[in-house]
C-alpha positions in Angstrom: -195.0 7.5 -174.3 -197.2 7.3 -171.1 -200.6 5.7 -171.4 -203.1 8.5 -171.3 -206.1 6.1 -171.6 -209.5 7.8 -171.3 -211.0 6.5 -168.1 -213.8 9.0 -167.4 -216.0 11.5 -169.2 -214.8 13.5 -172.2 -215.3 17.1 -173.2 -215.1 17.0 -177.0 -213.6 20.3 -178.3 -214.6 22.2 -181.4 -212.5 25.1 -182.7 -213.8 28.6 -183.4 -211.2 29.9 -185.8 -212.0 28.9 -189.4 -208.9 27.6 -191.2 -207.0 27.3 -187.9 -208.9 24.8 -185.7 -212.2 24.7 -187.4 -212.6 23.1 -190.8 -210.2 21.3 -193.1 -207.3 19.1 -191.9 -206.9 21.0 -188.6 -210.4 20.8 -187.3 -210.3 20.0 -183.6 -213.7 18.3 -183.5 -213.0 16.1 -186.5 -209.6 15.2 -185.1 -211.2 14.0 -181.8 -209.5 16.5 -179.5 -210.8 16.1 -176.0 -210.3 17.1 -172.4 -210.6 13.7 -170.7 -209.9 11.9 -167.5 -207.0 9.5 -167.0 -205.8 7.3 -164.2 -202.2 7.7 -165.4 -201.1 10.2 -162.8 -197.5 10.1 -163.9 -198.4 11.6 -167.3 -200.3 14.6 -165.9 -198.7 17.9 -166.9 -196.7 16.2 -169.7 -197.4 15.5 -173.4 -198.9 12.0 -173.4 -201.6 11.9 -176.0 -202.3 12.9 -179.6 -203.5 16.5 -178.8 -205.8 15.9 -175.9 -205.7 17.6 -172.5 -205.9 15.0 -169.8 -206.8 15.5 -166.1 -207.0 13.4 -163.1 -210.3 11.5 -163.1 -211.8 13.4 -160.1 -210.8 16.8 -161.6 -212.4 15.9 -164.9 -215.6 14.7 -163.3 -215.9 18.0 -161.4 -215.2 20.1 -164.5 -217.6 18.0 -166.6 -220.4 18.7 -164.0 -219.6 22.4 -164.0 -219.3 23.1 -167.8 -222.5 22.6 -169.8 -222.4 21.8 -173.5 -221.3 24.8 -175.5 -219.1 26.3 -172.8 -216.2 28.2 -174.3 -212.8 26.9 -173.3 -209.5 28.7 -173.6 -206.4 26.4 -173.5 -203.1 28.2 -173.0 -199.6 27.0 -172.3 
């Protein structure tokens, strides 16, 4: 597996759907699901973590600066 080490900021995600991604064993926040920066460019666009979405460091810094805490995020394949 590629090394998707966190190298810049994180956006820590929390689910909104009770019983799906909020609460219990599937809770996104309690499982530490993030959008985070990585310097491993070869892993971008490929599964390389334990549920996180990783971006190039520069892209994540830009997104972090644009999205205040509480911003709703939709992640789709």
